[in-house]
C-alpha positions as CSV (number, residue, x, y, z in Angstrom):
1,X,9.9,-25.3,318.2
2,X,13.6,-26.6,316.6
3,X,14.8,-25.7,320.4
4,X,12.1,-28.2,321.7
5,X,12.9,-31.0,319.7
6,X,9.2,-30.8,318.0
7,X,8.5,-32.2,314.1
8,X,7.3,-30.0,311.7
9,X,7.0,-29.0,308.3
10,X,6.2,-25.4,306.3
11,X,3.6,-25.2,304.1
12,X,3.6,-22.3,301.6
13,X,-0.3,-21.3,300.8
14,X,-0.9,-21.4,297.1
15,X,-4.6,-19.8,297.2
16,X,-4.8,-16.0,296.4
17,X,-5.1,-14.0,299.5
18,X,-8.7,-12.7,299.7
19,X,-9.8,-10.2,302.3
20,X,-12.6,-7.5,302.7
21,X,-11.2,-3.8,301.9
22,X,-13.1,-2.9,305.0
23,X,-11.6,-4.6,307.7
24,X,-9.1,-3.0,309.8
25,X,-5.4,-3.8,309.7
26,X,-5.6,-6.2,312.5
27,X,-8.1,-7.8,311.3
28,X,-6.9,-8.4,308.1
29,X,-3.8,-10.0,309.3
30,X,-6.3,-12.4,311.3
31,X,-8.0,-13.1,308.5
32,X,-5.0,-14.3,306.3
33,X,-3.4,-16.1,309.0
34,X,-6.7,-18.2,309.7
35,X,-6.9,-18.3,305.6
36,X,-3.3,-19.5,305.7
37,X,-4.0,-22.5,308.7
38,X,-7.0,-23.8,307.1
39,X,-4.8,-24.2,304.1
40,X,-2.5,-26.1,305.9
41,X,-5.3,-27.9,307.7
42,X,-6.5,-29.6,304.8
43,X,-2.8,-30.7,304.0
44,X,-2.4,-32.0,307.5
45,X,-6.1,-33.1,308.8
46,X,-4.7,-34.7,311.9
47,X,-1.8,-32.0,312.5
48,X,-1.7,-29.0,314.6
49,X,-1.4,-26.2,312.7
50,X,-0.3,-22.6,313.1
51,X,-1.5,-19.8,310.6
52,X,0.6,-16.8,310.5
53,X,0.9,-13.9,308.5
54,X,2.8,-10.0,308.3
55,X,1.5,-7.0,307.4
56,X,3.5,-3.6,306.8
57,X,1.3,-0.8,307.6
58,X,2.5,3.2,307.6
59,X,0.2,5.8,308.8
60,X,-3.1,3.2,308.9
61,X,-2.2,2.3,305.0
62,X,-1.3,-1.5,304.7
63,X,1.5,-1.8,302.3
64,X,1.6,-4.7,299.8
65,X,5.1,-5.2,300.1
66,X,8.3,-3.5,301.4
67,X,9.9,-3.8,298.3
68,X,6.9,-1.9,296.3
69,X,6.6,0.8,299.5
70,X,10.7,1.4,298.7
71,X,10.0,1.3,295.1
72,X,7.3,4.0,295.2
73,X,8.9,6.5,297.5
């Protein structure tokens, strides 16, 4: 967006992440991105909002954080 000269702001979602444990990794990341986008949309109701999330997966298991993974292995 910088290269296109677009003005934007970055918002950090302060709400807790809440998803069902029954979801696949793909569905989990989609749900978290949607939650973050809806949070930003409430702050900028007339804005164009992009929500994103990153999940680390190893052998089908979601790792909460890379730091925690390396601390436990």
